Every structure is written in structure tokens, then in C-alpha cells.
N, C-alpha and C positions, 0 to 999 in steps of 0.2 A: 347468223346474220342475213338468214331470209329474215327471221319474224319479225329481227329490230326493222328490215326497209319496208316490209309489212306496213309495220306499226308508223315510220316515217310519210310512206304514202298516202294512209291512210289519213294524216292529220294536216296532211298538205290537200287531200281534198275537203275536208274540213273547212281549212282554209280557204279554199274555192267557192263554198259553198258559203261562207260569212260574205266573204266580197262580192258575191253576184245578188244579193241582200241589199245590198250599202242606197241609200236615197239616189232616184235618179232625176235630172231635172227637168224630166219633162212631165207634162201637167196632164191630167187624166178629170175628165171630164165625172158626176157625180154620178151620171146615168148608165154610164162606165164601168164603173168597179164591179170587180171580181177578185175571186181572191189571191190569182196569181199578178195584183196589183196589190199586194205587202211589200208597206216601205217605198212606195212609188209615191210622187208628189201629188196634191188633188185640188180644185180649184173651185168653190160654191159659190152661188148669186142663194139670195135670201133672207133669212131673219130668224136671228135669235125666240124661242120661245122662253118663255116668262121661268121655267122649272130649272133651277140649278140643285146638283147630287153635289154633297161638300163632304171631303175628308178630316179633319184636323192631321196635320203634319206641322213639322218645322222647315225649315229652310237657313242653314248660318248661324244658327239659334235665334232665330224667331219664329216664333208660332205662326199658323196660319192654316190656308186651308188648298187641299187639291180639290179644284174643279172640273166638274165636268158638266156641261149643258147641250139640251136639243138644240139642233139647227133647223128651219126648213125650211127646207126648198125643194121646188114642183112640187109633190102630192110623197116625200119624202123626209123624214125623221131622220138625223143625222147625229151621233151622238160627237162632241168636240172636247176632247182636254185643253183643256186651259191653263192648264198647268197649276205652279206656286201662286195664289194669291194673299195676301195678306188679310182681305176682306171681300169678301164674295161677291163679284157683281155680276150681271150680266149685260155683257161688250151690247156696246149701240153700234153694227158694225151690219152689210149687206154682204161683200165682200170676205172672202173667208180663203185661205191657201194654209195648206198642211202635208203632215205624211201620212198614210192610209195605214193603220193596223189592225189587222184581220186579231182576233185573242181568242187562245182556245177560253170554253165557261169554267168560270171562276169553282174551288169547292164552295158550296153552298155552304153558307154559312146561317145561324138565326137573324132573321129580317122583324124590323118590327110589322104589325099586320095591318094598326091604322095607321092612316098619312090624317095631319093635321093640315099641316101646310108645307111652303117651299122657303128656304132651301131646307131639302135631307139630308141630315148626316147621314153617310152610308157607312160600311165597314171596309166596302171594299168595291172595284169597278166592277158590274153585274147589268152588261146589257140588258139580260132577261125580266131579272128585277125591275131596274130603273123601267121597262115596257110598260112591266104592270101597274106602276105607278102614272103613269101618259096617257091622255087619250088617244093615240096613235105607237104605232111601234117602233121602236129603234132599227135601222139596218144592223145587220150582223159586223160589222168594224166600226170602229173610233177614228176620230181624225186629232191629230195633234197640232190643234194651230201651229200656226210658226213665230217662234220668240216665247213659246210658253215652254215654262222650267217644269220638265214633265219628272216625275220622280216612281211612275209605277213601268210604264212601259218602257222599255229602251229599245237603244234604236241602235243604227247600227254604230260599233265604233273599232279604230284602229287598233285596239288593243285585243280584243277578240281575234282581230285576223293576225297580229304577230306573236299571240297566246300560241297558235298552234300553229308557226310559220314553227317558232320557238321549239316547242316539241317534236317539233317534225327533223330539225336540226339536230335534237340530244339523240332522239331516236338514232339517227343515222352514225353520228359519231359513238354511241355506245357500242353499235354492233362493228364499227371495222375498229374500236378498244379491243373489243374481245376477242376480232379475227386474228389480228399482232398480237394477243396475249395468251392462245390458243397456236399461234404457228412457232412461238418463242417456244412457248414451252417443247413444243414437238421437236424442236433442234436442241433443245438442254435436253430433254430425253427421249432420245430416239428409240423410234418401234425396235424392238428384237428381231433379227431376220432366225427363224427357227431351223 
């Protein structure tokens, strides 16, 4: 029972961790963003730069692209995930809101050595590689634009939370069932006295 209780507690802690990562309605300014702001909301003032990074994808059986574009605000360039688009294009907006995502460095895949023009077709989201093709380095995070159909960067999901709660309940019930089963066996076959 102890082992299953510990497993149940572990799953409750994992569910709590998922819950604490849910998006927050409080907006963070771009000059305050740190890794602690992962999955928080950000608001930016500036302009999109005319450099698109695209990855062929489909959405509901429609071919299109995942699109990332740098957004210039003050002296910073921040990569924005524009999500799925049928036709990639640089948005003409000056105010942007979205969810901050710090992502681990990707597994390095071979990249083209020479850049001819934008948009650049890429195999994966890779901030370091994207920075190497731009006149200025990107910040070490991505902002998923509000309303974007994002297919790469998963955000908070109730399904993840419920999955861990379900596992916790299952471990707890298995532990109880084992205790009841062992108790029944002991009653049916009591230990013999010497």
C-alpha cells in the first residue's frame, strides 16, 4: 500500500506542477521577461521584420505552413510564432499579445549553409539557427501570438492535468484493492500458531 500511496502522491505533485504552468492573464512587459515567466502573457509594441521562417505543415487536411517571424521592440528582436497559415505573410501590426514560451535547444539537424532569400524553409524551430540568418540575435524565447494555431509548442492543457489526477486515483485504488485482497487472504488462511 505504501508504494502505491507514494505513486499517487507523486502524480498529485505532477498535476500540481502542470496546474501552476497554466497561462496567467497578467501581462509582462518585454523588458521584464525571464525564464520564470514561461507561459505568462506578454504584450509588445514594435514592428515585424520582413524575415519569415516557414515549415510545411497541414491543418485539417489543408496544406500550409507554420510561420515564425522576428518582432522588433526597442533594441530587442523577439521570435513570434504566428502559427499555421495557408499563405505565409508578415503581419502589419504594431501591438502584439501572446504567450511566452522558453524552449530547450532542439536536436541539431542539418541546415542549409547559404541563404538566398526569405522566407526560409526550415525543418524545425531553432532560435540559434534563426539568429544566425538575421542581422540581430533573437531573444532566447518565443511568443505565441494570441489566436495562432500552434502545432509545435504545446501549452497548458486540462487533459494533462486530468491525466495525472487519474493516475493518482488509479494508484490509490490499486493500493486499497491490494490491502483488501491481502486482508482477505489472511482471514481465509490465518497464520498457524506454533
